[in-house]
N, C-alpha and C positions, 0 to 999 in steps of 0.2 A: 657240502651244505653245513652252515655254522649253526651252533647250539641255539641261538635266538630264532632261527627259522624253525628249527625242530620243535621249540616250545609253543611257537605261534600256531603251526599246524595241529599240535596236541591239544591246544585250547580250543580249536574249533570242532573237534571231534566229539564234544558232549560226553555221553555216558562211556563210549569207548576209550575215553582217555582217563577214566577214574583209576585209581590205584586198585590193586587187586583185592586187597583186604576189604575195600568198600564194595566191590562188585560181590564178594562172597557174603558179606555182611547183608547186603540188600536181597539177594537170592535167599539166603537162609531166613531172613526175617519175613519175607513174602510166604514162604513154604509154611512157616508156623503161623503167620497172621491170618491168612487166607482161611484155614479151617476154623479158626476161633470165630471170624466175621460170620461165616457161612452157618456154623452152630448157633450164633447169636441170633442172626436173622430168621432161621428156621424156627428156633424157639419162639421168638416174638411173634411170628406168623400163627404158630400153633396155639399161642397163648391169646392171641387176639381173636381167633376164630373160636375158641373155647369160651373166652369172655363174652363175645358176641352172642353165642348161642344162649349162655347163662341168662344174660340181660334180657335177650328177647323173651326168652321163657318167664323170667321173673316179671316182665311188664305184661305179658298175656295173663299169667296168674292174678297180678294186681288188677286188671281191668276186669277180669271175671269176678274178683272179689268184690271190686267196687259195684259191678252190676248186681251182685246177690245182695249187698248191703242196701242198696237203693230199692231193690226189689222189697226188702223187709220194710224200709221206711214208708214206701208207698202203700203197702199192705196195712202198716198201722193207720195212716191216714185215711186210707179207705174205710177201715173198720170204724174210725171215727165218724165219717160221713154216714156210714151205714147205721151207727147208733141212733143218730138224729132221724133216719128214715122210718126206723122201727118203733121209736118211741111214741106210743099213741097220744099221750098227753102234749107232747110237743107238736107232734104233727096236726093235732086238732087245734092247738092255738095259731099254728102257722097257717092253717086252712081258713080258720075264722078271719084271720088277718089278710090273707092274700086273695082266697077264693071268694068268700062271702062279702067282703068289702065293709065288714062291721067294725065299729071301733073297738079296740081290745079292752076287756074289763081287767080288772086288777089282777085276778088269778092267771088270766092268759098271759098279760105282762110278765107277770112273776115268773110263769112257766119257761117262757122264751129266754127271759134274762138269766135265769138260773141254769138253764141248759147250756147256755153259751159262756157264762162264767165258770161253771164246773170244768168245762174242757179247757179253757185258758188257764185255770189254776193248777191242773194235773200235768200239763206239759209244758217245760220251762222254755221249749223251742218256740212256743207261739207268743208272737208279740199281741195279737189281736184276733177276734173273729167278727166278721161281717155277715149280717143276714140282710138279703135285698129283696123287697117285694117288688117283683118285675111288674105287677099290674098297676101299681099306685106310686112307683117311683120314690118309694121309701125305704130306709134303711136302719136297722138296728146294730149298733157298734158296741163291742164288748171289749175293752181294753183292760189292762191290769189296774189301772187307777180308777176308771169309771166306766160305766155302761149307759149308752143314750140312744134315742130315737132321733133320726134327722133325715133331711132331704137326700135322694141319691145324687143329685148335681152331676158334677164331673168324675165321680168315683169309678164309673163302669167305662171309662173310654177305652181302656186295653181290651176289655171282654167284648164290646161292641164292634171294635175294629178286626176281631178275630174271624177268620173264614168260617161261614156257617157249615161248610162241608166236613170240618173237622170235629172229632168227638168232643163231647161236652161232659161226660161223667167225672172225668179226673183231669185237670189242666193245670200245667206249670207255667207261671209268668214270672217276670222280674220286674220289680218296682224299687228303684233306689237301691238301698242296702236291705230290702226284704224280698223273699221269694214268696210269690202268690200261689197258693193252691186251692183251685176253684172246682166246685161241684154243683151242677145245676139239679134241681129238684123237680119232678113232672108230676102231672096228674095220672093217677091210675086209669080214669075213663078213656082219655083221649091222647095221653102222652104229651100234653103241651106243657112247657116250662113255665112255672109260676113263682120260683124262688131261687135264689142263688146263695150258695154258701162260700165264703172266702176265708181261708187261713192264711194270715200274715205270719210267715216263719222268719226267724233270724237265720240270716245267710251263714253266720260262722260256723254252725254246726255242719254244714256241708263242706265248707272250707277245711275243716279239721279232717274231715274223712278224705278228702283230695290229697292233703298234705301227708297224711299217714300212709298211703299207699304208694307214693313215689319212692322208688329205690336210689334214685340219683336226683341232685339237684338240677340237673339239665333238662330233666322230663317236664313236660306241659300236658295238662288235662284240661278238657273243655267239656261242659255239659250244654247239650242243646234241647229245646222243647220239640214238640211235634211240628212246629211252623218254622224252625231254623233260627229261632231266637236264643242267644246265650243266656243261660240261667245263672251258672257259675263257673269260673276258671281258674286255675292256678297255673299262671305262665311264667316260665323260666326266663332269667334275663338273656339266655343264650338263643331264645325262640326267635328265628327269623321269618316268622309266618304270622298271619293275622286269623281272625275268625271266619272270614270268608273262606280262605284257603283250606281251613280245617273242616268247615262244612262241606266243601266240596269233596274232600276224601271220605267224609261220613256217607254222602250220597252214593260214591263209587263203590265202597266197601260194603254197603248194606245188603247188596245182592251176591257177596261171595261167601264162601264156606268158612275159609281161614279166617277172615275179619282183620287182615293186617296185611301190609306192603311195605316196600323199602323204595322210597323215592326222594329226590331231592335232598340227599344227605340225612334222611330221617327214616325211623321205622314208625310207621303208622298203624295204631290199633283202634278197632271200632266194636261197639257193643250196644245193642239197643235194650233198653229197659222198659218193661211192663208194656210190651206190644208197641213200642215206639213214642211213649209219653216222654220218655227222656231218651237221649242219645249220647253215649260217651265217646270223645275222640281223645287218644292219647299220642304224643308225639316223643320219641326218643331220639335225639340227635346222635350222628356217629361220634362227635365229640365227647359224649359220655362214655363210649367204649374206650376211647383214647386216653381219657383222663383216669378210668380205672386202671389202666396199664402203666401209669406213671411209676408206682412204687415197683412193678416188675421191671420196667425199663431201666430205672435207675440202678437197680441190683444188678442186672444184667450186664449193663455198661461198665459197673464198678468191678465185677467180675472179669469182665473182657479186657479191662484196662490192667488188670494185675496180670492176667494170662500173656497179654501183650508186652508188659514191661519185662517179665521173666524170659519170654521167648528172645527179645531183643538183647538182653543181657547175655544170654547163652550164645545168641548169634555172633555178638561182638567178640566174646571170648574165643570161641571156635575159629572164626575167620582171622583173628589176630595170629594164632598158633599155626595155622595152616600157612598162611600168607607170608609170615615173617621171613623165611629164608629166601623166598622169591621176591620180596621186596628188597632185601639187602643186595641180592645179585642186580636187581634193576638199578638201584642207587649207584652201585659201582661202574655199570655200564653206561649210565647217564653222565658220570663224572668223567669218563674217559674220551680222548679225543685222539684223532690221528697224528696230531703233533706231539702229544704225550707218548704215545704208543705204549700205553699201560697195560701190563700183563697181570691178571689175577691169579694168585697162588690159592690153591684149595686142596685139602686132603679128603674131600668128600668122595664117596664111591657111589651116590645116589643119582637121581636125575639131575639134581642141582649141579653136582659135580660135572656131570656130562655137559650141561650148559655152560659152565665156566670154561672147560677145556675148549669147547666149539667157539666160545668168544674170544679166547686168545688167538686162535687159528685165524678167525676172521679179521682181527685187528692186524694180525702180520701181513695177511694177503692185500687188505685194503691199503695198508702202508706202501707196500710195493707198488700196487696199481696206481696211487696217486703219484708216486714219484716217477713212473715211467709215462704215463699218459697225460697227466693234468696240463703240463707245459706245452705239449705239442697240440693239444686240442685248442687251448687258448689262442696259440698262434695261428692254428688253421681258420678258426673262426674270425680273427681280426682280419686275415687277409681276404677271407670270402666277403665280408662287409665291405671292405675297401673295394673290392673288385665290383661288387653289385652297385655300389653308390656312383662309382665312376662313370657308368653307362649313360650316355646322352643320345637322344633320339635324333639321328641326322635329318629326318624328314622335317623337324620343327626349323633346324637351321637353314634348310633349303628354302622352305616357305617364307620364312622371315627375310631372307635375302631377295626373294622375289618381290616381296611387298615393297622394300626399300628401292629396288631398281625401277619398279612401275611408278613410284611415286617420283623418283628423279626424272623419269623421262617425261612424264605428263605436266609437272609443273614445281615450281620452286615454293614450297609451303613449309611452314614450321612444323607441320606433322612429322616430316622426316627426322627432325632433331628428336622428337619424343619417341620415336621408334627405335633410332640408333641408341639413345640413352637407355630405354628399357631393355635393348638387347645386350647392352654393356652390363647392366645390373644382373641380368639373368645369368650371363657367361661368368661374371665374376663370382656369383653366388653358387653356381652348380659345379664350378672348377675349384672351389675352395674345400679341400678335403681335411683341414685341421679340425672341424667340428663334425662329428658324425650325428650329433643330435641338436636341435634347435627348438626354440618355442613354436607353438602353434602361430603365434602373432608374427614372427620372422617368415615362416612358411607361407603365411597369407599375404605378407607384403611381397614376398617374391612371386606369389601368384597374381597378384594385381599388376606386376610389371608384365608378366606373361599375357594377361588379359588385355591389357592396354594395346598390344601388338595385334592380337586377335581381332580386337574391335576395329582396327584399322583395315584388317582383311574383310570382315563381314559387316560392318557398319552397324545401322540400326536393327539389322536382322537378328543380333545377338543380345538376349537379355540374361543377365547374371544377377543372382541373389544370393547374400551370404548372411547366415545367422549363427553367430558363434557368442555364447554368453562371455562376458568378460572374465569371469571366474575360470574358464576354460582356455583363455588365450595364453595363458602363461605356462600351459602343460607342455612338457618335453615331448618331441615327437621325432622320428627319424627325418633326415633330411631329404627333400626331393621326393615326396610320397604323393602330392596332389598333382603336379604337372603330367605324370604319365597316365593318370586318369583321365585328365581333361583331354590330352592329345588322342587318346582312344576316341573320345566323344567326337572331336572335330574330324578325325579320320574316318570313322566307320559308321557313326550314328547319326551324324547331323548332314553331312553334304546332300543326301538324297531327300532331306526333309524341305518341302517348299515354303510352309509357314514359318513364322519366327522361331528361333531356337531359345528355349528355355533351360538355363542350367542353374541349379541351386546347390549350395553347400550348408550343410548344418553340422553341429557338433553337440554331443551330450554326454554326460557321465552317468554310468549306469553299472550298479553291483561290481565296483572294482574296475570297471573297463571304460575306456574312452573310445566312443564311437564317432566316426566322422563319415557322413554321408554325402555322396556326390550323385545327383540324378540329372537326367537329361529327358527330353521329350522326342528323341529321335525314332528312328526305323527300328530299334531293338535289335536283338540277336536271335536267330533262329534256335528252335528248342533242341534240335540235336547239337548244334555247336555249343549252346549254353550247358548241356550236360557234360559235354567232353570238357570243356573249360573248367566247370566246377569240380570234375574229377581229379584234373590235373593239378589244380590249386590245392584241393584236399590233401592229396598226397605229397604236396610239396616237389613235384616233379619239374623242375626248371628246365631240364633238358627237352621235355615234350613240347615246350613253347619258344624253344629258341629259334626256330625257323618260321614261326607263326606270325599272326597279325598282332597278337596281345602280349608282346614281350614285356611291355611296361608293367602289365597286372603281375606277371610272374616275378619281375624285379622287386616290386613293392611287397608283394605277399612273402617272398623269401626273407627279406631284410626285417619285416615285423616279426615273423617266426623266430628267426635267429635272435632277434633282440629281446622278445618277450616270452620265449620258451615254447613256442609251438601252441597246439590247440588250447583254448578256443580262439586264439588270437591269429590274425591274418586277414585275408580279403574275402568278402562275401558278394556274390553278384546275383541280383534279381533283374529279370528283363521279360517284357511282354512283347512279341514282334508287333511293330506297327505303332506301338504306344510309347516305348521309351525304355531306359535301362538305369536301374540304381545299384551304385557300387558302394558297399560299407566297409570303412577300414576299422577294424576292431583291434585296440592297442590296450596294453596294461596301463592303468591309471596311475600316474607317477606325480600326480600333482599334490604337493604338500599342503598349501593353504587354500581355502575356498574364498573367492570374491563374491561381491554383491552386484556390482554392475554388469550389465549385458550390452554387447555390441550387436547391433542389427543394421546391416546396410543392404541396401538395394540398388543395382546398377543395371539400368536399362538402356 
């Protein structure tokens, strides 16, 4: 085997063909790299869990703080409404206006206006106070710039659309940029409502509270009133949900003890304020946890890179030191050939020295073996190929002569000339031992001459199809490999077939092999005989078929094996009794150039 073949095989081995120092480097790098990666992954997982627990705890505390803060705000505004309720002068003036239906005198008007203006002036979060006379559809509006009486008109649409079953002593509604805080006043005698107080609050003070409790920018907070309307919200740009989804979580979590859950990539927190007058929903996405880990992740990766670089450097140095003497020995062995008979001299007494001594002994023995055996083996193989190629099936010549004689006796027809011409081509082709290898196209040309004679024997009963791509037609093949296969079909597979005889020939290239398939629709081969035939072909036992019916198969099989080097090359047989036989010739693909045209012919 020459050096070029050795290099080709070594290139196909992949990792096993790598130099020793590369293998050592890879193994040592993996040994040092894997623990670093494992430690990094475990550290990140623990950090992630710790950060997750911390952020969840912080969010729970934030929601509870917001709950307490809103409770305090509501308590302050409840006290404001209560002060109006217990102020005798204010309540007397309001009763005169709402219950008695009298026109207000100057002092009563002054009492109502003064009470409202004082409340507006002492609380900077109040834009205006509105006092509605529910029995007369009148309103007293106290703004920071003015105070006036007016008709109710459409000012109470939100209040009137509210469900009557809901509480009315403290109600939150949203109107544009203001938050409406409403309180309905009732008569002591029968509990009927007669007036409605409305505080118009600036929304920014609630927005400031929401923004202050957020621990990460990715969090979102929504405040709902008792009828599910959004009072205020601070939505993150990362929020992938709407108010309806948040309200759904509020309804689900309102009956739970923990008041939080983790669903759809978010942690959801819920708290109720003042018995449900307000409801808080806070959402913290998982991305908030991941973004909090960015700094830790970058630091961990930096440390891991340093550790990996150090381990790589150490692995490279150690692998070079260990593998250097072995690599030098391998280079010496690679440069040595049988022709040079190079002997390596070494003074080493370690394992490397032992390998060098063994190499010298192997070189000497191989040289002697080649000198004694190589020439005789080549001569025997050449003689064996010549002998196998020179066999010609006598049955074919006998049948052909019968056809010629029958035609000559019956009629004087030009078919006799074509038959005898085809027979001459066949004899000239088969008895020419100059070329052991021909192109597939030449073999098919000979095959066509053979088929022209068979057509004369069997007439229209015989159908032949050939499908050989043009690129394969130039492929070199052993001479006379198709005729023995077809001869077996005509002798054993087709004579007992009453219907038409179909024979097809196909050729393909696949994974470095040239496969030529010959199939017929004959009576097939019994399973026991097929198993015996396969075993004999597999073991390349030509003597086992010398006296049998399938000598042509053994001939072709042995020639292909001798030519292409044994398995997986040779003859493969597939047959189903009663349906037909498929014979596949597997040869080494020796075609150098690929063509584009295809030859498809059908002979019926």
